[in-house]
N, C-alpha and C positions, 0 to 999 in steps of 0.2 A: 402524830406519831409518838408512841409511848417511849418509856425510857429504855425498854429492852430492845426496841427497834433502832434506838439511837445509838446504844452500846455496840449493836452488831453493824451498823453503818460506819462508826468511828474505826471499828477493827478492820472493815474492808479498805477504809481509805488510807489507813497506815499501810497495809498490805500492798495496796497499789502505789504507794509512794515509794517504798522499798524497793520494789521491783523497777520502778522509773529510775531511780538513783543509783541502782547497780551498775558497775562500770560495763561498757560495751563488750569487752573481751569476756566477761564473766556472764552476759545474757548469752553471748555465742556458745559458750561451753555448757551452760545449764538451760538448754531450752525446755519448755514446758511439756509435760507428759500428760497425755489424755487417756481416761478409762472410762468403761462401763460397768456397772455392778449389779448384782441381785444378792439378795440375802433372806433370811428368816430371823424373826425376833420372838422373844417371849418374856411377859411380865406385865406390870401395871395392874390397876384394879380393874374388876369385872364389871363391864357396863351393860351387859346384855346376855341372853342365854338363847339357845336353841338345840336343833338336833332331835333325837328321840327324847320323849318325855315319859315320866313315871309318876303317877300321883300317890303320895303316901299321907296317912291319916296318923292322927294322935291316938293314944291309947283309948280315949272315950269315943273315937270314930267321928268327932265333931268337926276338927278342923283338918282341912286338907292341904297338902303341900306339893307343887309340881315341880320336880327336879328334872333337869336337862343334861345332856352328855356333851353338849358344846358351850363354851364361854367365849363371849366377846370381851376382848381384853384391850384396855387403853395402851398398852405396850406391844401388841402383837400386830400382824403376824409377819407380813411379806413386804419386801422393799426391792424397788428398781430404781435406778438412777444413773447419773453420769457425773464425771469429776475432772479437774485439772490440777497437777502439782506443779509448783514452782520451786524449783531447787535453790535456795538462797546461799547455800555453801555446801561443803562436804558432810557436814552434821546437821543442818538444819534445812527444813523443807516445809511448805505451807500447801496444805490441800484444801480447795474448794470444792463442794459436793452440792449438788441438786438432786432431789429424790421424791419419790411418791411412795407413801407407807399405808397400808391398809390391813384390815382385819374384817372378816365377815362369818356369819353364822346363817343357817337355813332353818324353816320351820320352828318358829317364826323367821322370816328374813330380816337381818339387821346388819349394818355396815358401818365401820369407822374409817375414815379417810382423812389424811392430811398431806401436804407438801412440806418439805423441809430444805433449807438451806443451811450449809455448815461450813465454818472456817475453822480448820484444824492444824495447828503448828505440830511438826513432827520433830524429834531428835532421833538420828541416825546413829543406832549401835553399832552395827555392822553392815556388811553387804546385804544381808538377808532381813535383817530385824530393825524396825523402827518403832517409837513410843510417841503418841501423840495425845494431847488435851487441848479442847476448845470449846466452841459454842456452836449450838444448833438452834435455829429460829424456826418454829413451826407455824405455818399459815395455812389459810383457807381449810380449816379444821371443821369437818362436817359429819354428822351421822345421819344414817336413813333407817327406816323401820323402827322399832321399839327398844329403846334403850331404857335400862332401869332407871326411873325417876326418883330420886330421894327425897319425896315430898309426900305430905299425909294427903293431898288431894289427888287421887287418881280416877276421878270421875271425868275430867276433861281431858282433852287430846293435848299433849304438851310437845313443845319443839325444843330441842336443846341448842342453845347458842353458845358457842365456844371462843374463848379468847385467842389470841396468837402469842403463844407462850415462848419464852427464851429458855434453853435448858443447856447442860453441859455433857459433854461427850468425852470419854477415855477410849484409846484405841490401840490395840497392838496388831502390828502388821508383820507378816512373813513372806517376802518374795521369794519366788522359786528362782533358782540359780540360772537355769537354761531354758526357762518358758517365761513368755511374756504375761504372767499373771501373780496374783498375791491373794493370800487369805486375810481376813481381818476379823478379828475378835473385838467386840466393843461393849461398853456400858453406858448407859444415857440415863441421866437423871432429869426429869421434866414433870410439871404438873399444869393439869388443864383446869381452868375456871369454867365452870358451866352455869348458865343462867336458863332455868327452865321457864319457857314462856306459853300463855295459852293462846287460844285463837285470835285474840284481840291484840296481842303482843305484850300483854300485862305479864310482869315477872311474878312467877309462883313461888320459886324458890332459887337459891344459889348455893353451890357446893363446889368442892374440888376433888379431882380425881387424880391419883399418880399414874403417870406414863411411864415410871421407872422400867427400863428392859435392858435385857442382855441381847447381843446379837451375833450371828455368824455370817460373813460377808465373802463373796468372791468377786475380786477385780479382774477384769480383762484389760491389759495395758496395750497401748498403741501409740 
């Protein structure tokens, strides 16, 4: 287990300990609140291209460049997940989220997927608004199809092997007054280390791409 996983594990242990140590009457007052959510994100480095293509030549007409109108990004594009919120006091609460995050392009087909687990402590400003800052652990990070290999050797078929990075998430929540839902604006800072492997499993290149992104989520509360 790496250092990042240890850090997240310690955070979860501390949260569980605080919940167990809370007085019985407080636990009855502040019961957990569950949610499901969906959202869109944008940002991060371009790791693949697709869609309609257009070939452009230089002034001498010797070097051709193919441009696409779709970009596969390390911070895109769609998210679905569920969470549970533990209210520790009138001003502080902690949100645990589990989600699936993906982006994809077509022609040629390429997809970038990952799962995320998050620990987000929040400070409640008022009845509707709360601010959060916490950790997000991404795991089972995968790509399918052709992603852009940053290596001079493009003659062989390469497979991208990703790490399981730990990042930071900042969150702004606005909860509707008379409706069981809230809107979240968030910013995430995270990097993916990629090892490009050939068909024998030999490493051909290593590099890092930024998965930093902004997101807009809607949470259904129940």
